[in-house]
Structures are given as C-alpha cells and as structure tokens.
mmCIF file of the C-alpha atoms, coordinates in Angstrom:
data_MODEL
# 
_entry.id   MODEL 
# 
loop_
_atom_site.group_PDB 
_atom_site.id 
_atom_site.type_symbol 
_atom_site.label_atom_id 
_atom_site.label_alt_id 
_atom_site.label_comp_id 
_atom_site.label_asym_id 
_atom_site.label_entity_id 
_atom_site.label_seq_id 
_atom_site.pdbx_PDB_ins_code 
_atom_site.Cartn_x 
_atom_site.Cartn_y 
_atom_site.Cartn_z 
_atom_site.occupancy 
_atom_site.B_iso_or_equiv 
_atom_site.pdbx_formal_charge 
_atom_site.auth_seq_id 
_atom_site.auth_comp_id 
_atom_site.auth_asym_id 
_atom_site.auth_atom_id 
_atom_site.pdbx_PDB_model_num 
ATOM 1   C CA . MET A 1 1   ? 110.223 85.420  69.060  1.00 0.00 ? 1   MET A CA 1 
ATOM 2   C CA . PRO A 1 2   ? 114.402 85.965  69.331  1.00 0.00 ? 2   PRO A CA 1 
ATOM 3   C CA . TRP A 1 3   ? 114.939 82.666  69.984  1.00 0.00 ? 3   TRP A CA 1 
ATOM 4   C CA . GLU A 1 4   ? 115.018 79.059  68.343  1.00 0.00 ? 4   GLU A CA 1 
ATOM 5   C CA . VAL A 1 5   ? 113.409 76.518  69.201  1.00 0.00 ? 5   VAL A CA 1 
ATOM 6   C CA . ARG A 1 6   ? 115.321 73.310  68.981  1.00 0.00 ? 6   ARG A CA 1 
ATOM 7   C CA . ARG A 1 7   ? 114.802 71.738  72.368  1.00 0.00 ? 7   ARG A CA 1 
ATOM 8   C CA . ALA A 1 8   ? 112.566 72.766  75.627  1.00 0.00 ? 8   ALA A CA 1 
ATOM 9   C CA . ARG A 1 9   ? 115.832 73.047  77.515  1.00 0.00 ? 9   ARG A CA 1 
ATOM 10  C CA . TRP A 1 10  ? 115.911 76.421  79.117  1.00 0.00 ? 10  TRP A CA 1 
ATOM 11  C CA . THR A 1 11  ? 118.423 77.614  82.168  1.00 0.00 ? 11  THR A CA 1 
ATOM 12  C CA . GLU A 1 12  ? 119.028 80.033  84.704  1.00 0.00 ? 12  GLU A CA 1 
ATOM 13  C CA . ARG A 1 13  ? 121.398 82.407  83.712  1.00 0.00 ? 13  ARG A CA 1 
ATOM 14  C CA . ARG A 1 14  ? 124.476 81.869  86.508  1.00 0.00 ? 14  ARG A CA 1 
ATOM 15  C CA . PRO A 1 15  ? 126.441 84.811  88.004  1.00 0.00 ? 15  PRO A CA 1 
ATOM 16  C CA . GLY A 1 16  ? 129.090 86.344  85.531  1.00 0.00 ? 16  GLY A CA 1 
ATOM 17  C CA . ASP A 1 17  ? 126.567 85.062  82.743  1.00 0.00 ? 17  ASP A CA 1 
ATOM 18  C CA . ILE A 1 18  ? 124.347 88.310  82.138  1.00 0.00 ? 18  ILE A CA 1 
ATOM 19  C CA . ASP A 1 19  ? 126.365 92.363  83.088  1.00 0.00 ? 19  ASP A CA 1 
ATOM 20  C CA . ARG A 1 20  ? 125.280 92.437  86.574  1.00 0.00 ? 20  ARG A CA 1 
ATOM 21  C CA . GLY A 1 21  ? 125.013 96.160  85.302  1.00 0.00 ? 21  GLY A CA 1 
ATOM 22  C CA . ARG A 1 22  ? 122.105 95.684  83.261  1.00 0.00 ? 22  ARG A CA 1 
ATOM 23  C CA . ILE A 1 23  ? 120.085 93.574  85.812  1.00 0.00 ? 23  ILE A CA 1 
ATOM 24  C CA . GLN A 1 24  ? 120.751 96.326  88.120  1.00 0.00 ? 24  GLN A CA 1 
ATOM 25  C CA . ALA A 1 25  ? 119.184 98.909  85.379  1.00 0.00 ? 25  ALA A CA 1 
ATOM 26  C CA . LEU A 1 26  ? 116.077 96.992  85.147  1.00 0.00 ? 26  LEU A CA 1 
ATOM 27  C CA . ARG A 1 27  ? 115.649 96.642  89.266  1.00 0.00 ? 27  ARG A CA 1 
ATOM 28  C CA . ARG A 1 28  ? 115.777 100.558 89.115  1.00 0.00 ? 28  ARG A CA 1 
ATOM 29  C CA . LEU A 1 29  ? 113.706 101.089 86.230  1.00 0.00 ? 29  LEU A CA 1 
ATOM 30  C CA . ILE A 1 30  ? 111.030 98.904  88.454  1.00 0.00 ? 30  ILE A CA 1 
ATOM 31  C CA . ARG A 1 31  ? 111.891 100.697 91.502  1.00 0.00 ? 31  ARG A CA 1 
ATOM 32  C CA . GLU A 1 32  ? 111.346 103.908 89.547  1.00 0.00 ? 32  GLU A CA 1 
ATOM 33  C CA . GLY A 1 33  ? 108.267 102.583 88.296  1.00 0.00 ? 33  GLY A CA 1 
ATOM 34  C CA . ARG A 1 34  ? 106.650 101.177 91.215  1.00 0.00 ? 34  ARG A CA 1 
ATOM 35  C CA . ALA A 1 35  ? 107.150 105.030 93.041  1.00 0.00 ? 35  ALA A CA 1 
ATOM 36  C CA . ASP A 1 36  ? 105.005 106.455 89.555  1.00 0.00 ? 36  ASP A CA 1 
ATOM 37  C CA . PRO A 1 37  ? 101.433 107.603 90.011  1.00 0.00 ? 37  PRO A CA 1 
ATOM 38  C CA . LEU A 1 38  ? 100.694 107.365 86.321  1.00 0.00 ? 38  LEU A CA 1 
ATOM 39  C CA . ILE A 1 39  ? 101.805 103.325 87.032  1.00 0.00 ? 39  ILE A CA 1 
ATOM 40  C CA . ARG A 1 40  ? 100.181 102.777 89.962  1.00 0.00 ? 40  ARG A CA 1 
ATOM 41  C CA . SER A 1 41  ? 96.978  104.590 89.078  1.00 0.00 ? 41  SER A CA 1 
ATOM 42  C CA . ALA A 1 42  ? 97.305  102.251 85.179  1.00 0.00 ? 42  ALA A CA 1 
ATOM 43  C CA . ALA A 1 43  ? 97.832  99.079  87.671  1.00 0.00 ? 43  ALA A CA 1 
ATOM 44  C CA . ILE A 1 44  ? 94.283  100.552 89.756  1.00 0.00 ? 44  ILE A CA 1 
ATOM 45  C CA . ARG A 1 45  ? 92.923  100.672 86.402  1.00 0.00 ? 45  ARG A CA 1 
ATOM 46  C CA . ILE A 1 46  ? 93.577  97.295  85.600  1.00 0.00 ? 46  ILE A CA 1 
ATOM 47  C CA . LEU A 1 47  ? 92.148  96.006  88.854  1.00 0.00 ? 47  LEU A CA 1 
ATOM 48  C CA . ARG A 1 48  ? 89.031  97.439  88.411  1.00 0.00 ? 48  ARG A CA 1 
ATOM 49  C CA . GLN A 1 49  ? 88.356  96.662  84.961  1.00 0.00 ? 49  GLN A CA 1 
ATOM 50  C CA . ARG A 1 50  ? 89.552  93.265  85.994  1.00 0.00 ? 50  ARG A CA 1 
ATOM 51  C CA . GLY A 1 51  ? 87.053  92.783  89.111  1.00 0.00 ? 51  GLY A CA 1 
ATOM 52  C CA . VAL A 1 52  ? 89.351  92.026  91.343  1.00 0.00 ? 52  VAL A CA 1 
ATOM 53  C CA . ARG A 1 53  ? 88.484  92.474  94.892  1.00 0.00 ? 53  ARG A CA 1 
ATOM 54  C CA . ALA A 1 54  ? 90.404  94.185  97.329  1.00 0.00 ? 54  ALA A CA 1 
ATOM 55  C CA . ARG A 1 55  ? 93.152  92.415  99.127  1.00 0.00 ? 55  ARG A CA 1 
ATOM 56  C CA . ASP A 1 56  ? 93.095  89.227  96.640  1.00 0.00 ? 56  ASP A CA 1 
ATOM 57  C CA . GLY A 1 57  ? 97.087  89.131  95.335  1.00 0.00 ? 57  GLY A CA 1 
ATOM 58  C CA . LEU A 1 58  ? 96.541  86.416  93.403  1.00 0.00 ? 58  LEU A CA 1 
ATOM 59  C CA . GLY A 1 59  ? 93.779  87.880  91.430  1.00 0.00 ? 59  GLY A CA 1 
ATOM 60  C CA . ALA A 1 60  ? 95.348  90.961  90.872  1.00 0.00 ? 60  ALA A CA 1 
ATOM 61  C CA . CYS A 1 61  ? 98.712  89.067  89.694  1.00 0.00 ? 61  CYS A CA 1 
ATOM 62  C CA . CYS A 1 62  ? 96.098  87.496  87.091  1.00 0.00 ? 62  CYS A CA 1 
ATOM 63  C CA . ALA A 1 63  ? 94.774  90.731  86.325  1.00 0.00 ? 63  ALA A CA 1 
ATOM 64  C CA . LEU A 1 64  ? 97.901  92.535  85.409  1.00 0.00 ? 64  LEU A CA 1 
ATOM 65  C CA . HIS A 1 65  ? 99.452  89.240  83.838  1.00 0.00 ? 65  HIS A CA 1 
ATOM 66  C CA . GLY A 1 66  ? 96.177  89.115  81.306  1.00 0.00 ? 66  GLY A CA 1 
ATOM 67  C CA . TRP A 1 67  ? 96.322  92.837  80.780  1.00 0.00 ? 67  TRP A CA 1 
ATOM 68  C CA . ILE A 1 68  ? 100.089 93.168  79.928  1.00 0.00 ? 68  ILE A CA 1 
ATOM 69  C CA . ARG A 1 69  ? 99.756  89.786  77.827  1.00 0.00 ? 69  ARG A CA 1 
ATOM 70  C CA . ASP A 1 70  ? 96.829  90.796  75.803  1.00 0.00 ? 70  ASP A CA 1 
ATOM 71  C CA . ASN A 1 71  ? 98.009  94.872  75.115  1.00 0.00 ? 71  ASN A CA 1 
ATOM 72  C CA . VAL A 1 72  ? 101.121 95.210  75.314  1.00 0.00 ? 72  VAL A CA 1 
ATOM 73  C CA . LEU A 1 73  ? 102.385 93.573  71.934  1.00 0.00 ? 73  LEU A CA 1 
ATOM 74  C CA . TRP A 1 74  ? 106.038 91.759  71.652  1.00 0.00 ? 74  TRP A CA 1 
ATOM 75  C CA . VAL A 1 75  ? 108.317 93.634  69.602  1.00 0.00 ? 75  VAL A CA 1 
ATOM 76  C CA . ALA A 1 76  ? 112.269 93.162  68.779  1.00 0.00 ? 76  ALA A CA 1 
ATOM 77  C CA . GLU A 1 77  ? 114.996 95.383  68.811  1.00 0.00 ? 77  GLU A CA 1 
ATOM 78  C CA . GLN A 1 78  ? 117.641 96.160  67.268  1.00 0.00 ? 78  GLN A CA 1 
ATOM 79  C CA . VAL A 1 79  ? 119.734 97.395  69.668  1.00 0.00 ? 79  VAL A CA 1 
ATOM 80  C CA . GLU A 1 80  ? 118.934 96.657  73.492  1.00 0.00 ? 80  GLU A CA 1 
ATOM 81  C CA . THR A 1 81  ? 117.206 98.839  74.900  1.00 0.00 ? 81  THR A CA 1 
ATOM 82  C CA . PHE A 1 82  ? 115.577 98.944  78.242  1.00 0.00 ? 82  PHE A CA 1 
ATOM 83  C CA . MET A 1 83  ? 112.587 101.427 78.502  1.00 0.00 ? 83  MET A CA 1 
ATOM 84  C CA . ALA A 1 84  ? 110.874 102.916 81.423  1.00 0.00 ? 84  ALA A CA 1 
ATOM 85  C CA . PRO A 1 85  ? 107.434 101.235 82.350  1.00 0.00 ? 85  PRO A CA 1 
ATOM 86  C CA . ARG A 1 86  ? 105.754 104.718 81.167  1.00 0.00 ? 86  ARG A CA 1 
ATOM 87  C CA . TYR A 1 87  ? 107.127 104.490 77.746  1.00 0.00 ? 87  TYR A CA 1 
ATOM 88  C CA . VAL A 1 88  ? 106.412 100.695 77.511  1.00 0.00 ? 88  VAL A CA 1 
ATOM 89  C CA . LEU A 1 89  ? 102.259 101.094 78.457  1.00 0.00 ? 89  LEU A CA 1 
ATOM 90  C CA . ALA A 1 90  ? 102.750 104.617 76.394  1.00 0.00 ? 90  ALA A CA 1 
ATOM 91  C CA . SER A 1 91  ? 104.067 103.029 73.082  1.00 0.00 ? 91  SER A CA 1 
ATOM 92  C CA . GLY A 1 92  ? 101.848 99.307  73.890  1.00 0.00 ? 92  GLY A CA 1 
ATOM 93  C CA . GLY A 1 93  ? 104.926 97.377  72.827  1.00 0.00 ? 93  GLY A CA 1 
ATOM 94  C CA . GLY A 1 94  ? 108.652 96.427  74.000  1.00 0.00 ? 94  GLY A CA 1 
ATOM 95  C CA . ASP A 1 95  ? 110.505 93.133  74.271  1.00 0.00 ? 95  ASP A CA 1 
ATOM 96  C CA . CYS A 1 96  ? 111.138 90.874  76.442  1.00 0.00 ? 96  CYS A CA 1 
ATOM 97  C CA . ASP A 1 97  ? 112.925 92.715  79.509  1.00 0.00 ? 97  ASP A CA 1 
ATOM 98  C CA . ASP A 1 98  ? 111.007 95.745  78.819  1.00 0.00 ? 98  ASP A CA 1 
ATOM 99  C CA . HIS A 1 99  ? 107.641 93.593  79.111  1.00 0.00 ? 99  HIS A CA 1 
ATOM 100 C CA . ALA A 1 100 ? 109.184 92.267  82.367  1.00 0.00 ? 100 ALA A CA 1 
ATOM 101 C CA . ILE A 1 101 ? 110.317 95.602  83.880  1.00 0.00 ? 101 ILE A CA 1 
ATOM 102 C CA . LEU A 1 102 ? 106.443 96.680  83.253  1.00 0.00 ? 102 LEU A CA 1 
ATOM 103 C CA . MET A 1 103 ? 105.281 93.596  85.030  1.00 0.00 ? 103 MET A CA 1 
ATOM 104 C CA . GLY A 1 104 ? 107.115 94.201  88.156  1.00 0.00 ? 104 GLY A CA 1 
ATOM 105 C CA . ALA A 1 105 ? 106.670 98.034  88.394  1.00 0.00 ? 105 ALA A CA 1 
ATOM 106 C CA . LEU A 1 106 ? 102.944 97.822  88.318  1.00 0.00 ? 106 LEU A CA 1 
ATOM 107 C CA . ALA A 1 107 ? 102.942 94.509  90.460  1.00 0.00 ? 107 ALA A CA 1 
ATOM 108 C CA . GLU A 1 108 ? 105.129 96.316  92.757  1.00 0.00 ? 108 GLU A CA 1 
ATOM 109 C CA . SER A 1 109 ? 102.524 99.415  92.788  1.00 0.00 ? 109 SER A CA 1 
ATOM 110 C CA . VAL A 1 110 ? 100.179 97.823  94.680  1.00 0.00 ? 110 VAL A CA 1 
ATOM 111 C CA . LYS A 1 111 ? 102.635 96.481  97.094  1.00 0.00 ? 111 LYS A CA 1 
ATOM 112 C CA . ILE A 1 112 ? 102.876 92.725  95.294  1.00 0.00 ? 112 ILE A CA 1 
ATOM 113 C CA . PRO A 1 113 ? 106.953 91.825  95.599  1.00 0.00 ? 113 PRO A CA 1 
ATOM 114 C CA . SER A 1 114 ? 108.716 91.033  91.648  1.00 0.00 ? 114 SER A CA 1 
ATOM 115 C CA . ARG A 1 115 ? 111.732 89.452  90.931  1.00 0.00 ? 115 ARG A CA 1 
ATOM 116 C CA . LEU A 1 116 ? 113.523 89.210  87.572  1.00 0.00 ? 116 LEU A CA 1 
ATOM 117 C CA . LEU A 1 117 ? 114.565 85.837  86.119  1.00 0.00 ? 117 LEU A CA 1 
ATOM 118 C CA . VAL A 1 118 ? 117.043 85.756  83.608  1.00 0.00 ? 118 VAL A CA 1 
ATOM 119 C CA . LEU A 1 119 ? 116.822 82.456  80.983  1.00 0.00 ? 119 LEU A CA 1 
ATOM 120 C CA . ARG A 1 120 ? 119.657 81.610  78.519  1.00 0.00 ? 120 ARG A CA 1 
ATOM 121 C CA . ARG A 1 121 ? 118.641 79.366  75.463  1.00 0.00 ? 121 ARG A CA 1 
ATOM 122 C CA . ASN A 1 122 ? 121.569 77.082  74.357  1.00 0.00 ? 122 ASN A CA 1 
ATOM 123 C CA . GLY A 1 123 ? 124.136 79.406  75.687  1.00 0.00 ? 123 GLY A CA 1 
ATOM 124 C CA . ARG A 1 124 ? 122.894 81.593  72.809  1.00 0.00 ? 124 ARG A CA 1 
ATOM 125 C CA . GLY A 1 125 ? 121.026 84.532  73.836  1.00 0.00 ? 125 GLY A CA 1 
ATOM 126 C CA . PHE A 1 126 ? 118.801 85.374  76.599  1.00 0.00 ? 126 PHE A CA 1 
ATOM 127 C CA . HIS A 1 127 ? 114.766 86.071  77.887  1.00 0.00 ? 127 HIS A CA 1 
ATOM 128 C CA . VAL A 1 128 ? 114.217 88.018  80.787  1.00 0.00 ? 128 VAL A CA 1 
ATOM 129 C CA . LEU A 1 129 ? 110.840 87.711  82.768  1.00 0.00 ? 129 LEU A CA 1 
ATOM 130 C CA . CYS A 1 130 ? 109.278 88.701  86.086  1.00 0.00 ? 130 CYS A CA 1 
ATOM 131 C CA . GLN A 1 131 ? 108.242 86.458  88.805  1.00 0.00 ? 131 GLN A CA 1 
ATOM 132 C CA . VAL A 1 132 ? 105.778 87.978  91.572  1.00 0.00 ? 132 VAL A CA 1 
ATOM 133 C CA . ARG A 1 133 ? 104.670 86.504  95.031  1.00 0.00 ? 133 ARG A CA 1 
ATOM 134 C CA . PRO A 1 134 ? 101.270 87.168  94.930  1.00 0.00 ? 134 PRO A CA 1 
ATOM 135 C CA . VAL A 1 135 ? 101.077 86.421  99.409  1.00 0.00 ? 135 VAL A CA 1 
ATOM 136 C CA . PRO A 1 136 ? 103.707 86.850  101.779 1.00 0.00 ? 136 PRO A CA 1 
ATOM 137 C CA . TRP A 1 137 ? 103.773 83.262  102.759 1.00 0.00 ? 137 TRP A CA 1 
ATOM 138 C CA . GLY A 1 138 ? 103.932 82.107  99.546  1.00 0.00 ? 138 GLY A CA 1 
ATOM 139 C CA . GLY A 1 139 ? 105.976 80.938  96.658  1.00 0.00 ? 139 GLY A CA 1 
ATOM 140 C CA . TRP A 1 140 ? 107.441 83.187  93.448  1.00 0.00 ? 140 TRP A CA 1 
ATOM 141 C CA . VAL A 1 141 ? 104.856 82.513  90.139  1.00 0.00 ? 141 VAL A CA 1 
ATOM 142 C CA . THR A 1 142 ? 106.273 82.897  86.424  1.00 0.00 ? 142 THR A CA 1 
ATOM 143 C CA . ALA A 1 143 ? 104.571 86.018  84.993  1.00 0.00 ? 143 ALA A CA 1 
ATOM 144 C CA . GLU A 1 144 ? 105.157 85.205  81.092  1.00 0.00 ? 144 GLU A CA 1 
ATOM 145 C CA . THR A 1 145 ? 103.749 88.276  79.508  1.00 0.00 ? 145 THR A CA 1 
ATOM 146 C CA . THR A 1 146 ? 105.614 87.611  75.572  1.00 0.00 ? 146 THR A CA 1 
ATOM 147 C CA . LEU A 1 147 ? 103.292 84.503  75.298  1.00 0.00 ? 147 LEU A CA 1 
ATOM 148 C CA . PRO A 1 148 ? 100.136 83.583  74.846  1.00 0.00 ? 148 PRO A CA 1 
ATOM 149 C CA . VAL A 1 149 ? 100.148 81.509  78.314  1.00 0.00 ? 149 VAL A CA 1 
ATOM 150 C CA . PRO A 1 150 ? 98.579  82.017  81.702  1.00 0.00 ? 150 PRO A CA 1 
ATOM 151 C CA . LEU A 1 151 ? 100.324 83.320  84.700  1.00 0.00 ? 151 LEU A CA 1 
ATOM 152 C CA . GLY A 1 152 ? 102.159 80.710  86.332  1.00 0.00 ? 152 GLY A CA 1 
ATOM 153 C CA . TRP A 1 153 ? 103.513 78.731  83.213  1.00 0.00 ? 153 TRP A CA 1 
ATOM 154 C CA . ASP A 1 154 ? 107.510 78.011  83.018  1.00 0.00 ? 154 ASP A CA 1 
ATOM 155 C CA . PRO A 1 155 ? 109.571 78.331  79.570  1.00 0.00 ? 155 PRO A CA 1 
ATOM 156 C CA . ARG A 1 156 ? 111.949 75.861  81.930  1.00 0.00 ? 156 ARG A CA 1 
ATOM 157 C CA . LEU A 1 157 ? 109.111 73.504  82.017  1.00 0.00 ? 157 LEU A CA 1 
ATOM 158 C CA . ALA A 1 158 ? 107.962 73.376  78.601  1.00 0.00 ? 158 ALA A CA 1 
ATOM 159 C CA . ASP A 1 159 ? 108.204 70.756  76.297  1.00 0.00 ? 159 ASP A CA 1 
ATOM 160 C CA . PRO A 1 160 ? 109.878 71.392  72.724  1.00 0.00 ? 160 PRO A CA 1 
ATOM 161 C CA . ASP A 1 161 ? 106.739 70.717  70.861  1.00 0.00 ? 161 ASP A CA 1 
ATOM 162 C CA . GLU A 1 162 ? 104.982 73.342  73.055  1.00 0.00 ? 162 GLU A CA 1 
ATOM 163 C CA . LEU A 1 163 ? 107.336 75.701  72.775  1.00 0.00 ? 163 LEU A CA 1 
ATOM 164 C CA . ARG A 1 164 ? 107.262 75.375  68.940  1.00 0.00 ? 164 ARG A CA 1 
ATOM 165 C CA . ARG A 1 165 ? 103.281 76.486  69.027  1.00 0.00 ? 165 ARG A CA 1 
ATOM 166 C CA . LEU A 1 166 ? 103.733 78.795  70.991  1.00 0.00 ? 166 LEU A CA 1 
ATOM 167 C CA . VAL A 1 167 ? 106.497 80.720  69.172  1.00 0.00 ? 167 VAL A CA 1 
# 
C-alpha cells in the first residue's frame, strides 16, 4: 500500500490540503460514470449475482463493496492518474482513487448516494475512499475497497496493529 503505518492516526483533509480541482475531477468521473450504460449494467449484474433483493439499499452497498474489494486489484501508480470507472472495470485494477470512483459510480447508477472521503496519513500522502448512504434517512457508511475489510470499516478508527496486519 502507498502509506507507511506507524500510528493509527488518520485525519480528514482540511480545506486547502488537497487541490480542489482534483476532488472536482473525481466527482465529475463519478457523475459521468453513473450515467454510463456499461456501469449501470455492471451494477445490476453484480446485484443479481450476489442475490440482492429489490429496494435493499444496504444489501446493494454490501454487494458492490464486496465485488470491488474481491475483483479489482489495488495497483500503485507512478504518476497520479484518475481513471473513468469503465476503464477501472476493463483493466481490473487501480489505486485508491480509482476504487473510490468505481464504487461511487456503481452506487449512484442504482440511486445510492455517494461522497468522497479524503484522508491523510501523518501529513504524508493521502488516501481516497468512498462513503455511501444505503437508506435516505440513514448515515454515511465507509466503503474501503482496497483492503480486505467489510463495508463500514473505517481506517480512522483502526488501531496500529490492525493496520499493520492489513497493509
């Protein structure tokens, strides 16, 4: 993974910590992806394969999260590149922001709201992940797809030993 684990101290990025244009580019890729028929058909296929019932937002989030976690390889990049979700699907790999883009686009293609969470690690580097809201009246749920963890696992709450074991 691209970060070194010394302490389990994740913090959310503060305004100005990351280029606003980059975040807007990530959101734009999610918006474009949710309207892509290839992404929507992939989401529906995943939901059917995983036996999700109609109107089961939490089940849909678990299915999409699990599929990305199990089928999209985390791959480091030489130069920071943001891939459209259809290319992440086609290549079968990408770094954390590519995973977040794919999760957001798949979720939004089936009317599940998403947002991005940008974390920094002790002031060095950053990590992007997606949060989804399975039910309109519920809260945001973290969808970390680059590590073998369940939907809802949050790196900000993990202890150092757990992070060392996972990374």
